[in-house]
C-alpha positions as CSV (number, residue, x, y, z in Angstrom):
1,M,-2.5,5.0,-13.8
2,R,-5.0,2.8,-11.9
3,K,-6.2,-0.2,-13.9
4,D,-9.3,-2.3,-13.3
5,R,-7.8,-5.6,-14.3
6,L,-4.5,-7.4,-14.3
7,D,-2.7,-7.1,-17.7
8,G,0.2,-9.1,-19.1
9,S,3.0,-6.9,-17.7
10,G,1.3,-6.8,-14.3
11,F,1.0,-10.6,-14.3
12,A,4.7,-11.0,-15.1
13,I,5.8,-8.5,-12.5
14,L,3.5,-10.1,-9.9
15,L,4.8,-13.6,-10.7
16,V,8.5,-12.4,-10.3
17,V,7.7,-10.7,-6.9
18,T,5.9,-13.8,-5.7
19,L,8.9,-16.0,-6.6
20,L,11.2,-13.5,-5.0
21,L,9.3,-13.6,-1.7
22,A,9.3,-17.4,-1.8
23,F,13.1,-17.4,-2.5
24,N,13.4,-15.0,0.5
25,Q,12.6,-17.9,2.8
26,I,15.4,-20.0,1.3
27,I,17.9,-17.1,1.7
28,V,17.0,-16.7,5.4
29,K,17.4,-20.3,6.2
30,Y,20.7,-20.5,4.4
31,V,22.2,-17.4,6.0
32,N,21.1,-18.5,9.4
33,Q,23.9,-21.1,9.1
34,G,26.4,-18.3,9.3
35,I,24.7,-15.5,11.2
36,Q,22.5,-15.6,14.2
37,P,18.9,-15.2,13.0
38,V,17.9,-12.1,15.1
39,F,21.2,-10.4,14.3
40,F,20.7,-11.2,10.6
41,A,17.2,-9.6,10.8
42,G,18.6,-6.5,12.4
43,L,21.4,-6.1,9.9
44,R,18.9,-6.5,7.1
45,S,16.7,-3.7,8.5
46,A,19.7,-1.4,9.1
47,L,21.0,-1.8,5.5
48,A,17.4,-1.4,4.2
49,V,17.2,2.0,5.9
50,V,19.9,3.2,3.4
51,F,18.2,1.7,0.4
52,V,14.7,2.9,1.3
53,A,15.9,6.4,2.2
54,S,17.7,6.6,-1.1
55,W,14.6,5.6,-2.9
56,L,12.6,8.2,-1.1
57,W,15.2,10.9,-1.9
58,Y,15.2,9.8,-5.6
59,R,11.4,10.0,-5.8
60,G,11.3,13.3,-3.9
61,L,9.2,11.6,-1.2
62,L,11.3,12.3,1.9
63,G,8.8,14.9,3.0
64,R,6.3,12.1,3.6
65,V,8.3,10.9,6.6
66,K,6.9,13.3,9.3
67,W,7.5,13.7,13.0
68,A,3.8,13.9,13.4
69,D,3.6,10.2,12.4
70,M,6.0,9.1,15.0
71,G,3.4,7.4,17.2
72,P,2.0,5.0,14.6
73,G,5.5,4.8,13.0
74,L,7.0,3.4,16.2
75,L,4.1,1.0,16.5
76,M,4.4,-0.2,12.9
77,G,8.2,-0.6,13.3
78,A,7.9,-2.5,16.5
79,L,5.4,-4.9,14.9
80,F,7.7,-5.3,11.9
81,A,10.5,-6.1,14.3
82,I,8.4,-8.8,16.0
83,E,7.4,-10.2,12.7
84,F,10.9,-10.8,11.4
85,L,12.4,-11.7,14.7
86,A,9.8,-14.5,14.8
87,L,10.2,-15.5,11.2
88,F,14.0,-15.7,11.2
89,I,13.9,-17.8,14.3
90,A,11.1,-20.0,12.8
91,L,13.3,-20.7,9.7
92,D,16.1,-21.7,12.1
93,L,13.9,-24.3,13.8
94,T,11.5,-25.6,11.2
95,T,11.4,-26.2,7.4
96,V,11.0,-23.6,4.7
97,G,7.7,-25.1,3.6
98,R,6.0,-25.2,7.0
99,S,7.3,-21.7,7.9
100,A,6.0,-20.1,4.7
101,L,2.7,-21.9,4.9
102,I,2.0,-20.7,8.4
103,M,3.4,-17.2,7.8
104,Y,1.2,-16.7,4.8
105,S,-1.9,-17.3,6.8
106,M,-1.7,-13.6,7.4
107,P,-4.9,-12.8,5.4
108,V,-6.8,-14.8,8.0
109,W,-5.7,-12.6,10.9
110,M,-6.0,-9.4,8.8
111,G,-9.5,-10.4,7.8
112,I,-10.5,-10.8,11.5
113,L,-9.0,-7.4,12.4
114,A,-10.7,-5.8,9.4
115,H,-14.1,-7.3,10.3
116,F,-14.1,-5.7,13.8
117,F,-12.1,-2.6,13.4
118,L,-12.1,-1.3,9.8
119,P,-15.3,0.4,8.6
120,G,-16.8,-1.1,5.5
121,E,-14.8,-4.3,5.6
122,R,-17.1,-6.6,7.6
123,S,-16.8,-10.2,6.7
124,T,-19.2,-11.8,4.2
125,P,-20.3,-15.4,4.4
126,M,-17.8,-16.3,1.6
127,K,-15.0,-14.5,3.4
128,A,-15.9,-16.2,6.7
129,A,-15.8,-19.6,5.0
130,G,-12.4,-18.7,3.6
131,L,-11.1,-17.6,7.0
132,A,-12.3,-20.9,8.5
133,I,-10.8,-23.0,5.8
134,A,-7.4,-21.2,6.0
135,F,-7.4,-21.4,9.8
136,A,-8.0,-25.1,9.5
137,G,-5.1,-25.4,7.1
138,T,-2.8,-23.5,9.5
139,A,-3.8,-25.6,12.4
140,W,-3.2,-28.8,10.4
141,A,0.3,-27.6,9.5
142,I,1.1,-26.8,13.2
143,L,-0.3,-30.0,14.6
144,S,1.4,-32.2,12.0
145,K,4.9,-33.5,12.2
146,N,7.8,-32.1,10.3
147,S,10.0,-33.9,7.7
148,S,12.2,-35.5,10.4
149,G,9.1,-36.9,12.2
150,Q,9.8,-34.8,15.3
151,P,7.5,-32.0,16.5
152,S,8.7,-28.4,15.7
153,L,6.1,-26.6,17.8
154,V,8.4,-23.7,18.8
155,G,9.4,-23.0,15.2
156,D,5.8,-23.3,13.9
157,L,4.5,-21.0,16.7
158,C,7.2,-18.5,15.8
159,A,6.0,-18.5,12.2
160,L,2.4,-17.9,13.5
161,V,3.7,-14.9,15.6
162,A,5.3,-13.6,12.4
163,A,1.9,-13.9,10.6
164,W,0.3,-11.9,13.4
165,G,3.1,-9.3,13.2
166,W,2.5,-8.9,9.5
167,A,-1.2,-8.5,10.0
168,G,-0.5,-5.9,12.6
169,T,1.7,-3.8,10.4
170,A,-1.0,-4.0,7.6
171,F,-3.7,-3.0,10.1
172,V,-1.7,0.0,11.4
173,A,-1.0,1.1,7.8
174,R,-4.8,1.1,7.1
175,K,-6.2,2.3,10.5
176,T,-3.8,5.2,11.5
177,R,-2.7,8.4,9.9
178,L,0.1,6.6,8.2
179,R,-2.3,5.6,5.5
180,E,-1.8,9.1,4.1
181,A,2.0,8.9,4.2
182,G,2.2,6.3,1.4
183,P,3.8,2.8,1.2
184,E,7.4,4.0,0.8
185,A,7.2,6.2,4.0
186,Q,5.5,3.3,5.8
187,L,8.3,1.0,4.8
188,F,10.9,3.5,6.0
189,W,9.3,3.6,9.5
190,M,9.3,-0.2,9.6
191,V,13.0,-0.6,8.8
192,A,14.2,2.4,10.7
193,V,12.5,1.4,13.9
194,S,13.0,-2.3,13.7
195,A,16.8,-2.1,13.0
196,P,17.9,-0.9,16.5
197,M,15.2,-3.1,18.2
198,L,16.5,-6.2,16.4
199,L,20.2,-5.5,16.9
200,L,19.6,-4.9,20.6
201,A,17.5,-8.0,20.9
202,A,20.2,-10.1,19.1
203,M,22.4,-9.7,22.2
204,F,20.1,-12.1,24.1
205,F,20.1,-14.9,21.4
206,G,23.6,-16.2,21.7
207,P,26.8,-15.5,19.5
208,L,26.1,-13.1,16.7
209,L,28.2,-15.1,14.2
210,R,28.1,-18.8,13.5
211,D,30.0,-20.4,10.6
212,I,30.2,-17.2,8.6
213,Q,31.2,-17.3,5.0
214,P,31.6,-14.4,2.4
215,I,28.6,-15.6,0.5
216,H,26.4,-15.0,3.6
217,W,27.3,-11.2,3.5
218,F,26.3,-11.1,-0.1
219,W,22.8,-12.5,0.7
220,V,22.5,-10.0,3.6
221,V,22.9,-7.1,1.1
222,F,20.7,-8.9,-1.4
223,Q,18.0,-9.2,1.3
224,S,18.2,-5.5,2.2
225,G,18.4,-4.0,-1.3
226,V,16.5,-6.4,-3.5
227,V,13.9,-8.2,-1.2
228,V,13.1,-5.4,1.2
229,A,13.7,-2.2,-0.8
230,G,12.9,-3.7,-4.2
231,G,10.4,-6.5,-3.6
232,F,8.3,-4.8,-1.0
233,V,8.1,-1.5,-2.8
234,T,7.2,-3.3,-6.1
235,W,4.5,-5.2,-4.2
236,L,3.1,-2.0,-2.8
237,W,3.3,-0.4,-6.3
238,L,1.3,-3.3,-7.7
239,L,-1.4,-2.7,-5.0
240,S,-1.6,0.9,-6.1
241,V,-2.1,0.1,-9.8
242,Y,-4.1,-3.1,-9.9
243,P,-7.2,-4.3,-8.0
244,T,-6.2,-5.0,-4.4
245,S,-8.1,-8.3,-4.3
246,T,-6.4,-9.6,-7.5
247,V,-2.9,-8.8,-6.2
248,A,-3.6,-10.1,-2.8
249,S,-5.0,-13.4,-4.1
250,F,-1.6,-14.1,-5.6
251,S,-0.1,-14.3,-2.1
252,F,-1.2,-18.0,-1.9
253,L,1.4,-18.8,-4.6
254,T,4.3,-17.8,-2.3
255,P,4.0,-20.7,0.2
256,I,3.5,-23.1,-2.7
257,F,6.7,-21.9,-4.4
258,A,8.5,-21.9,-1.0
259,I,7.4,-25.5,-0.4
260,F,8.7,-26.5,-3.8
261,L,12.0,-24.6,-3.3
262,G,12.5,-26.2,0.1
263,Y,12.1,-29.6,-1.5
264,V,14.5,-28.8,-4.3
265,I,17.2,-27.0,-2.4
266,F,17.1,-28.4,1.1
267,D,15.6,-31.8,0.3
268,E,12.6,-31.2,2.5
269,V,9.9,-33.9,2.5
270,L,6.6,-33.1,0.7
271,S,4.4,-34.8,3.3
272,P,0.7,-35.4,2.6
273,S,-0.2,-33.3,5.6
274,L,1.9,-30.4,4.4
275,I,0.4,-30.6,0.9
276,G,-3.1,-30.9,2.3
277,A,-2.6,-27.9,4.6
278,S,-1.2,-25.8,1.8
279,V,-4.4,-26.6,-0.3
280,L,-6.6,-25.5,2.6
281,V,-4.7,-22.3,3.2
282,S,-4.6,-21.4,-0.5
283,L,-8.3,-22.1,-0.9
284,G,-9.1,-20.0,2.1
285,I,-7.0,-17.0,0.9
286,I,-8.7,-17.2,-2.5
287,L,-12.1,-17.0,-0.9
288,V,-11.1,-14.2,1.4
289,N,-9.9,-12.1,-1.5
290,R,-12.7,-13.1,-3.9
291,R,-15.1,-10.4,-5.0
292,V,-18.8,-11.2,-4.6
């Protein structure tokens, strides 16, 4: 049943999902120590195909995955592959906080695409101000130095490419015929197409295994089943039940949580520039999703 406001249960579920997505950044950076990032991303998508297909079968939704949707499905899956290839490499090269902050600038890029290409979603002065503020925060994060005092431009730019890939998948979901297939079918196309692409691409990024430990395999399965199949589907369900702007505005909490978790778990430095950039990005996202 569609609701016009966020209730207590919705708030609790949304908070848990937001924390899970932030913790996802920690998992990726940790598992990268044992598994090559691109290979890890491919394994995650390959396992997620099983989990997502099982969910579609359980819900009786397998019929929504149609051959007629192959064109936009391939495009969405390719963008999803680019998104997570870039994100997993970013987390191998830069800090959790910086990567999450830049990655979650996605609403900026989605807002620009929506303004020019989605009917009825032209930017308002408030949204334009939000886009400008969030863009400034993203630029500040990229141009500042990381916790070790050394530039991490490649890692930061990979996180930016990941944000563009994320915006691209959201745009395809809204603009093409896949919007009628539903979120579960969209997610199936994303993982089914990205899995072979990422596994093939992994061959060009060095040895597939690093210092592999049994715990790393546990987190690969956790990523596939809980984060992708569970977290993403729950997020999409929240969007289908509660006001989109309300749910989307919570996205600014994810990089904040990720920055804090990176500080606690990996002892990353909470630099003034990172905190300032996170404030700007958060404020920008709030304005972009604010109803006038």
